[in-house]
C-alpha positions as CSV (number, residue, x, y, z in Angstrom):
1,M,70.3,119.3,86.6
2,D,70.7,122.2,84.2
3,M,67.5,124.0,85.2
4,P,66.7,125.8,88.4
5,R,65.4,123.5,91.1
6,W,62.1,125.5,91.5
7,A,61.5,125.0,87.7
8,F,62.1,121.3,88.1
9,Y,59.6,121.1,91.0
10,L,57.1,123.2,89.0
11,L,57.4,120.8,86.1
12,A,56.9,117.8,88.4
13,I,53.9,119.3,90.1
14,S,52.4,120.3,86.8
15,A,52.9,116.8,85.4
16,G,51.3,115.3,88.5
17,L,48.4,117.6,88.5
18,I,47.6,117.1,84.9
19,G,47.9,113.3,85.4
20,G,45.5,113.7,88.3
21,I,43.0,115.5,86.1
22,G,43.3,112.5,83.8
23,D,42.7,110.2,86.7
24,A,39.6,112.1,87.7
25,F,38.2,112.1,84.2
26,L,38.7,108.3,83.9
27,N,37.2,107.8,87.3
28,Q,34.1,109.8,86.2
29,W,33.9,107.7,83.1
30,A,34.2,104.4,85.0
31,K,31.6,105.4,87.6
32,H,29.1,107.0,85.3
33,G,30.1,105.6,81.9
34,G,28.9,106.5,78.4
35,R,30.4,109.9,78.0
36,W,33.2,109.8,75.4
37,W,34.7,113.1,76.5
38,W,35.4,111.7,80.0
39,I,37.6,109.0,78.6
40,G,39.0,111.2,75.8
41,G,39.8,113.9,78.3
42,G,41.4,111.4,80.6
43,Y,43.6,109.9,77.9
44,L,44.5,113.4,76.6
45,S,45.5,114.6,80.0
46,W,47.7,111.5,80.6
47,I,49.4,112.1,77.2
48,V,50.3,115.6,78.3
49,A,51.3,114.4,81.8
50,L,53.6,111.7,80.3
51,T,55.1,114.3,77.9
52,L,55.9,116.5,80.9
53,F,57.3,113.5,82.7
54,L,59.6,112.8,79.8
55,L,60.9,116.4,80.0
56,M,61.5,115.8,83.7
57,L,63.6,112.8,82.9
58,K,65.8,114.9,80.7
59,K,66.4,117.4,83.5
60,G,66.8,115.2,86.6
61,P,67.6,111.7,88.0
62,L,65.0,109.0,87.5
63,A,64.3,108.5,91.2
64,H,63.5,112.1,91.8
65,C,61.4,112.3,88.7
66,V,59.3,109.3,89.6
67,I,58.9,110.2,93.3
68,L,57.9,113.9,92.6
69,F,55.5,112.9,89.8
70,L,53.8,110.3,91.9
71,V,53.5,112.3,95.1
72,S,52.1,115.3,93.3
73,N,49.7,113.1,91.5
74,C,48.6,111.3,94.7
75,I,48.1,114.5,96.6
76,F,45.9,115.9,93.8
77,I,43.9,112.7,93.6
78,I,43.4,112.6,97.3
79,A,42.0,116.1,97.3
80,V,39.8,115.5,94.3
81,S,38.5,112.2,95.7
82,N,37.6,113.8,99.0
83,L,36.3,117.2,97.8
84,V,34.7,116.3,94.5
85,F,33.8,112.6,94.7
86,H,33.1,112.7,98.5
87,E,35.1,109.4,99.0
88,D,36.2,108.7,102.6
89,I,39.9,108.5,103.4
90,S,40.7,106.3,106.4
91,A,43.2,107.2,109.2
92,Q,45.5,104.5,107.9
93,K,45.6,106.0,104.4
94,W,46.2,109.5,105.9
95,A,49.2,108.0,107.8
96,G,50.6,106.5,104.6
97,I,50.2,109.8,102.8
98,I,52.0,111.7,105.6
99,L,54.8,109.1,105.7
100,A,55.2,109.4,101.9
101,I,55.5,113.2,102.0
102,V,58.0,113.0,104.9
103,A,60.1,110.5,102.9
104,I,60.2,112.9,100.0
105,V,61.2,115.8,102.1
106,I,64.0,113.7,103.6
107,M,65.2,112.5,100.2
108,E,65.1,116.0,98.6
109,S,66.7,117.8,101.5
110,G,70.0,115.8,101.1
């Protein structure tokens, strides 16, 4: 990796967050429909997120890129679904989220 590790993580988190914004826009469109800017914003956000993901692939190994992107995306979506859309998250889902985060910490600490 030819960039500092913190910059790679920042790129991964940014890509995941922007992808999560796209997910939230598309969820809003799917639930309430009719508004073209929800679906347009969702697609535009995902184009930006995938562009950032491509930059990640240039800077790091595939496994790290995919895991960091997906975990940052999932964490953002969980927060948005709970805080904005008021969707319930079961104890089993919380356990899975915690296990995924622990797995990433173990993978990245080696």
